C-alpha positions in Angstrom: 0.0 0.0 0.0 2.8 2.4 0.9 4.6 1.9 -2.4 1.4 2.4 -4.3 0.6 5.7 -2.5 4.2 7.0 -3.1 3.9 6.2 -6.9 0.5 7.9 -7.1 1.5 11.0 -5.3 4.6 11.3 -7.5 2.5 10.9 -10.6 0.2 13.7 -9.3 2.9 16.3 -9.4 3.3 16.5 -13.2 -0.4 16.1 -13.6 -1.1 18.9 -11.2 1.4 21.2 -13.1 -0.3 20.3 -16.4 -3.7 21.3 -14.9 -2.4 24.6 -13.6 -0.7 25.5 -16.9 -3.9 24.8 -18.9 -6.0 26.6 -16.4 -3.7 29.6 -16.3 -3.7 29.9 -20.1 -7.4 29.5 -20.5 -8.4 32.2 -18.0 -6.0 34.6 -19.7 -7.6 33.9 -23.1 -10.9 35.4 -21.9 -11.6 38.8 -23.6 -10.8 41.8 -21.4 -8.6 41.9 -18.4 -8.8 43.3 -14.8 -7.5 46.6 -16.0 -10.1 47.0 -18.6 -12.9 45.7 -16.3 -12.0 48.2 -13.6 -11.8 51.2 -15.9 -14.5 50.5 -18.4 -17.2 52.4 -16.3 -15.0 55.4 -15.9 -15.0 58.0 -18.7 -11.9 59.7 -17.3 -9.8 56.5 -17.3 -7.0 56.9 -19.9 -4.8 54.4 -21.6 -2.0 55.3 -19.3 -4.2 54.4 -16.3 -4.8 51.0 -17.8 -1.1 50.4 -18.4 -0.4 51.5 -14.8 -2.9 48.9 -13.5 -1.4 46.2 -15.7 2.1 47.0 -14.4 0.7 47.0 -10.8 -0.8 43.6 -11.3 2.2 42.2 -13.1 0.2 41.7 -16.3 2.7 43.7 -18.4 5.1 40.8 -18.4 5.0 37.8 -20.9 2.5 35.1 -20.0 5.1 32.5 -19.2 6.9 34.9 -16.8 3.5 35.5 -15.1 3.0 31.7 -14.8 6.5 31.1 -13.3 6.0 33.9 -10.8 2.6 32.4 -9.8 4.2 29.0 -9.4 6.9 30.5 -7.1 4.2 32.0 -4.9 2.2 28.7 -4.9 5.3 26.8 -3.7 5.0 28.7 -0.5 1.2 28.3 -0.4 0.7 31.9 -1.3 -2.2 32.4 -3.8 -1.4 36.1 -4.2 -3.6 39.1 -3.6 -7.0 39.8 -5.1 -7.2 42.3 -7.9 -10.6 43.5 -6.5 -9.9 44.5 -2.9 -6.2 43.7 -2.4 -6.9 41.1 0.2 -5.0 37.8 0.4 -6.8 35.2 -1.7 -6.2 32.5 0.9 -8.1 34.7 3.5 -11.0 35.1 1.1 -11.2 31.4 0.5 -11.0 30.6 4.2 -14.0 32.8 4.8 -16.1 31.2 2.1 -15.1 27.5 2.1 -16.7 26.4 5.4 -20.3 27.2 4.3 -19.8 25.6 0.8 -18.3 22.4 2.3 -21.2 22.3 4.9 -23.9 22.5 2.2 -22.3 20.1 -0.1 -21.4 17.5 2.6 -25.0 17.7 3.9 -26.3 17.2 0.3 -23.9 14.3 -0.3 -25.0 12.6 3.0 -28.6 13.1 2.0 -28.0 11.6 -1.4 -26.3 8.5 0.1 -28.9 8.0 2.8 -31.8 8.3 0.4 -30.6 7.1 -3.0 -28.8 3.9 -2.2 -31.7 2.3 -0.2 -34.1 3.4 -3.0 -31.9 1.7 -5.6 -31.7 -1.5 -3.6 -35.4 -1.7 -2.9 -36.2 -1.0 -6.6 -33.8 -3.7 -7.7 -35.1 -6.3 -5.3 -38.7 -5.4 -6.2 -38.2 -4.9 -9.9 -41.3 -3.8 -11.9 -43.3 -3.3 -8.6 -45.3 -0.1 -7.9 -42.4 1.3 -5.9 -40.0 0.6 -8.8 -42.3 2.4 -11.2 -42.8 5.4 -9.0 -39.0 5.8 -8.4 -38.4 5.5 -12.2 -40.7 8.4 -12.8 -38.9 10.3 -10.0 -35.6 9.6 -11.7 -36.8 11.0 -15.0 -38.1 14.1 -13.2 -34.8 14.5 -11.3 -32.7 14.2 -14.5 -34.9 16.7 -16.5 -35.3 19.4 -13.8 -32.8 22.2 -14.0 -31.4 23.1 -10.6 -32.0 26.9 -11.1 -35.7 26.3 -12.0 -36.2 23.9 -9.1 -34.6 26.5 -6.7 -36.9 29.2 -8.0 -40.0 27.0 -7.5 -39.0 26.1 -4.0 -38.4 29.8 -3.2 -41.8 30.8 -4.5 -43.6 27.9 -2.7 -41.9 27.7 0.7 -40.6 31.2 0.9 -43.1 33.5 -0.7 -46.5 31.6 -0.7 -46.2 29.6 2.5 -43.6 31.7 4.3 -42.1 28.7 6.0 -38.5 29.1 5.0 -36.1 32.0 4.2 -35.1 32.3 0.6 -31.6 33.9 0.9 -28.5 34.0 3.0 -27.4 31.6 5.7 -28.7 33.4 8.8 -31.3 36.0 9.8 -30.5 39.6 10.0 -30.6 39.9 13.8 -29.1 37.0 15.6 -27.5 38.9 18.5 -30.1 37.8 21.0 -30.4 34.2 19.9 -29.2 31.3 22.0 -27.2 28.3 20.7 -30.2 26.2 19.8 -32.2 29.1 18.3 -29.1 30.0 16.2 -28.8 26.4 15.1 -32.4 26.2 14.2 -32.2 29.5 12.3 -29.1 28.2 10.3 -30.9 24.9 9.6 -33.9 26.8 8.2 -31.7 28.8 5.9 -29.8 25.7 4.6 -32.8 23.4 4.1 -33.7 24.7 0.6 -30.1 24.9 -0.7 -29.3 21.4 0.5 -32.4 20.0 -1.0 -31.8 21.7 -4.4 -28.2 20.5 -4.4 -29.2 16.9 -3.6 -32.3 16.5 -5.8 -30.5 15.6 -9.0 -28.0 13.5 -7.2 -30.7 11.4 -5.5 -32.2 10.6 -8.9 -28.9 9.7 -10.5 -27.4 7.7 -7.6 -30.6 5.7 -7.1 -30.6 4.6 -10.7 -26.9 3.6 -10.5 -27.6 1.6 -7.4 -30.6 -0.1 -9.0 -28.8 -1.1 -12.2 -25.7 -2.3 -10.2 -27.8 -4.3 -7.8 -29.8 -5.9 -10.6 -26.6 -7.0 -12.3 -25.2 -8.5 -9.0 -28.3 -10.4 -7.9 -28.3 -12.3 -11.2 -24.8 -13.7 -10.6 -24.2 -17.4 -9.8 -22.9 -16.8 -6.3 -26.1 -15.1 -5.3 -28.1 -18.0 -6.6 -25.8 -20.3 -4.6 -26.3 -18.3 -1.4 -30.0 -18.6 -1.8 -29.7 -22.3 -2.5 -27.8 -22.8 0.8 -30.8 -21.5 2.7 -29.7 -18.0 3.6 -32.5 -15.6 4.1 -33.1 -12.9 1.5 -32.0 -10.0 3.8 -28.6 -11.6 4.4 -28.2 -12.4 0.8 -28.8 -8.8 -0.3 -27.0 -6.9 2.5 -24.1 -9.2 3.1 -23.3 -10.7 -0.4 -24.9 -8.5 -3.0 -24.6 -5.0 -1.6 -20.9 -4.9 -1.2 -20.3 -5.8 -4.9 -23.0 -3.5 -6.1 -21.3 -0.6 -4.3 -18.2 -0.8 -6.5 -19.4 1.7 -9.2 -20.9 3.9 -6.5 -17.3 4.3 -5.1 -16.2 5.8 -8.4 -19.1 8.2 -8.4 -18.2 9.2 -4.8 -14.6 9.9 -5.9 -15.8 12.1 -8.7 -18.2 13.9 -6.3 -15.4 15.1 -4.1 -14.3 18.0 -6.4 -18.0 18.8 -6.8 -17.9 19.9 -3.1 -16.4 23.1 -4.4 -17.4 23.5 -8.0 -20.9 22.3 -7.8 -22.2 25.1 -5.7 -22.1 27.9 -8.2 -25.8 27.8 -9.2 -27.6 27.5 -5.9 -25.2 29.8 -4.1 -25.9 32.5 -6.6 -29.7 32.0 -6.5 -29.9 31.8 -2.7 -27.3 34.6 -2.1 -25.1 32.3 -0.1 -21.6 33.8 0.5 -19.7 30.6 -0.4 -17.1 29.6 -2.9 -19.5 29.4 -5.8 -20.6 33.0 -5.4 -17.0 34.1 -5.0 -15.9 32.2 -8.1 -18.6 33.9 -10.3 -17.8 37.3 -8.9 -14.1 36.7 -9.6 -14.7 35.6 -13.2 -16.7 38.7 -13.9 -14.0 40.9 -12.4 -11.2 39.0 -14.1 -9.7 38.5 -10.7 -7.0 36.0 -11.8 -5.4 35.2 -8.5 -8.8 34.3 -6.9 -9.9 32.3 -9.9 -6.7 30.3 -9.8 -6.9 29.8 -6.1 -10.4 28.3 -6.3 -9.5 26.2 -9.4 -6.4 24.9 -7.7 -8.4 23.7 -4.7 -10.8 21.9 -7.1 -7.9 20.3 -9.0 -6.4 19.0 -5.8 -9.7 17.6 -4.7 -10.1 15.9 -8.1 -6.7 14.2 -7.9 -7.2 13.0 -4.3 -10.8 12.0 -5.1 -9.5 9.6 -7.8 -6.9 8.3 -5.4 -9.4 7.7 -2.6 -11.7 6.0 -5.1 -8.9 3.5 -6.1 -8.1 2.8 -2.5 -11.8 2.3 -1.7 -12.1 -0.2 -4.5 -9.5 -2.3 -2.8 -11.1 -2.0 0.6 -14.6 -2.9 -0.7 -13.3 -5.8 -2.9 -9.9 -7.2 -1.9 -9.8 -9.0 -5.3 -9.0 -5.6 -6.8 -5.3 -5.1 -6.7 -3.7 -1.7 -6.3 
């Protein structure tokens, strides 16, 4: 195991550098730069002012020099300073990342708790009424855009019924709240974003679980287990489920980078001050250091997500060699 981890970590280094290089080039190919964005609304801004801003941000140097300088800062875990407000990028990320991770981890847990049992029950009761209902739910989940669902939930539960808040992560005045009142207030604010973030995933994961379970329960060893007199619950949970979870492990590995990148839509709609909202604002402002900082975190999560998926393969099924 140790040798495998060392090889994979060593392989991640050139892969990571390739990702950063491509990302750096792509964001600089976008039309307009931070100097143009900051001066386009000012009629008094001159060409000299734009050149001064470019020199201030180091954008007057060749692109490869800018990339090398950025790599030097990254080596010391310095993401640079934001072009928008001059703050350290790492500080801005530290402020935003907890709420994004909270929402996405809650949605991921909700997906696993709901989707996997639905898939197992649908597979073991194929063509039953429950299976048909969940199939309809899957088609609805796949075809429903997240932004449209979010707007519907806001209108229904926020505007019409008035049960839940429709923006932010806490009420305006929380100074007089106790711990449990504050916790309840935060839960009310997070309920709609977590549901919207998990809705499509529940549909997809339940279908993956169903198809994998159907394939497994038709195998010879499952038939043999039943022939030995094992009860159906033990056959499904002990023998079939573990093998049916193999493809789910891959999906979980790919879901790890989504903890950061998958929150852009619902954070913008619900006005949640998280990483997704910060990323969108940085793209519009051409804030290159902040964009790179967020993308680097997503890249690292992607690489380690793939590594964890491979290790989980081996843990779930020892027959899979590392």
